[in-house]
C-alpha atoms as a printed R data frame, in Angstrom:
   type eleno elety resid chain resno       x       y       z
1  ATOM     1    CA   MET     A     1 230.485 -24.468  -7.945
2  ATOM     2    CA   ASP     A     2 231.459 -21.082  -9.352
3  ATOM     3    CA   ASP     A     3 231.342 -20.400 -13.076
4  ATOM     4    CA   THR     A     4 234.565 -22.133 -14.166
5  ATOM     5    CA   ASN     A     5 235.028 -19.759 -17.112
6  ATOM     6    CA   THR     A     6 235.987 -16.985 -14.713
7  ATOM     7    CA   LEU     A     7 238.215 -19.044 -12.389
8  ATOM     8    CA   PRO     A     8 242.014 -18.873 -12.598
9  ATOM     9    CA   ASP     A     9 243.722 -21.880 -14.215
10 ATOM    10    CA   ASP     A    10 245.582 -22.764 -11.019
11 ATOM    11    CA   ARG     A    11 242.359 -23.021  -9.003
12 ATOM    12    CA   LEU     A    12 241.997 -26.312  -7.117
13 ATOM    13    CA   LEU     A    13 238.643 -28.069  -7.333
14 ATOM    14    CA   SER     A    14 237.219 -30.583  -4.904
15 ATOM    15    CA   THR     A    15 236.577 -34.096  -6.183
16 ATOM    16    CA   ARG     A    16 232.857 -33.344  -6.375
17 ATOM    17    CA   ASP     A    17 233.405 -30.120  -8.323
18 ATOM    18    CA   ALA     A    18 235.993 -31.700 -10.643
19 ATOM    19    CA   ALA     A    19 233.639 -34.554 -11.482
20 ATOM    20    CA   GLN     A    20 230.826 -32.070 -12.093
21 ATOM    21    CA   PHE     A    21 233.108 -29.951 -14.314
22 ATOM    22    CA   LEU     A    22 233.947 -33.001 -16.454
23 ATOM    23    CA   GLY     A    23 230.370 -34.307 -16.395
24 ATOM    24    CA   VAL     A    24 231.404 -37.660 -14.913
25 ATOM    25    CA   SER     A    25 230.946 -39.519 -11.649
26 ATOM    26    CA   ARG     A    26 233.552 -39.321  -8.884
27 ATOM    27    CA   GLN     A    27 234.439 -42.944  -9.609
28 ATOM    28    CA   THR     A    28 235.079 -42.121 -13.286
29 ATOM    29    CA   LEU     A    29 237.196 -39.119 -12.243
30 ATOM    30    CA   TYR     A    30 239.462 -41.414 -10.223
31 ATOM    31    CA   THR     A    31 239.521 -43.968 -13.057
32 ATOM    32    CA   LEU     A    32 240.676 -41.293 -15.512
33 ATOM    33    CA   HIS     A    33 243.331 -40.205 -13.014
34 ATOM    34    CA   ARG     A    34 244.620 -43.787 -12.604
35 ATOM    35    CA   LYS     A    35 244.842 -44.051 -16.411
36 ATOM    36    CA   GLY     A    36 247.140 -41.008 -16.399
37 ATOM    37    CA   CYS     A    37 244.719 -38.533 -17.979
38 ATOM    38    CA   PHE     A    38 245.535 -35.848 -15.382
39 ATOM    39    CA   PRO     A    39 247.287 -35.592 -12.004
40 ATOM    40    CA   ALA     A    40 245.666 -35.322  -8.607
41 ATOM    41    CA   ILE     A    41 246.765 -32.989  -5.838
42 ATOM    42    CA   VAL     A    42 246.704 -34.965  -2.584
43 ATOM    43    CA   LEU     A    43 246.596 -32.469   0.255
44 ATOM    44    CA   SER     A    44 246.244 -35.074   3.001
45 ATOM    45    CA   PRO     A    45 244.914 -38.624   3.327
46 ATOM    46    CA   GLY     A    46 241.316 -38.479   2.191
47 ATOM    47    CA   LEU     A    47 241.587 -34.969   0.721
48 ATOM    48    CA   THR     A    48 242.289 -34.883  -3.011
49 ATOM    49    CA   ASN     A    49 241.959 -31.815  -5.194
50 ATOM    50    CA   TRP     A    50 242.250 -31.302  -8.929
51 ATOM    51    CA   ARG     A    51 243.862 -28.373 -10.773
52 ATOM    52    CA   LEU     A    52 241.406 -26.697 -13.117
53 ATOM    53    CA   ASP     A    53 243.980 -26.185 -15.881
54 ATOM    54    CA   ASP     A    54 244.768 -29.942 -15.867
55 ATOM    55    CA   LEU     A    55 241.078 -30.712 -16.353
56 ATOM    56    CA   ARG     A    56 240.764 -28.091 -19.093
57 ATOM    57    CA   ALA     A    57 243.814 -29.585 -20.856
58 ATOM    58    CA   TYR     A    58 242.239 -33.050 -20.669
59 ATOM    59    CA   ILE     A    59 239.020 -31.727 -22.217
60 ATOM    60    CA   ALA     A    60 241.024 -30.022 -24.969
61 ATOM    61    CA   THR     A    61 242.607 -33.360 -25.926
62 ATOM    62    CA   LYS     A    62 239.163 -34.930 -26.195
63 ATOM    63    CA   THR     A    63 237.528 -32.142 -28.188
64 ATOM    64    CA   ARG     A    64 237.416 -32.312 -31.957
65 ATOM    65    CA   ARG     A    65 236.800 -29.280 -34.043
66 ATOM    66    CA   VAL     A    66 234.173 -29.826 -36.707
67 ATOM    67    CA   ARG     A    67 234.539 -27.892 -39.924
68 ATOM    68    CA   SER     A    68 231.383 -26.445 -41.376
69 ATOM    69    CA   GLY     A    69 230.767 -26.143 -45.023
């Protein structure tokens, strides 16, 4: 997978790449999708993609900022 920091937000990722981006298994990716954490883009039966900006938004909701000091 390309460096995701340089990819456009509307880039579609394969299931394998999306799971790798989130650091989860493909099964967990689908579980998170079923729970409504982010939408899937179904291109055809058996071909699901994931929008990078949706995955980034999900990560942002799960990231806490820690104050130093």
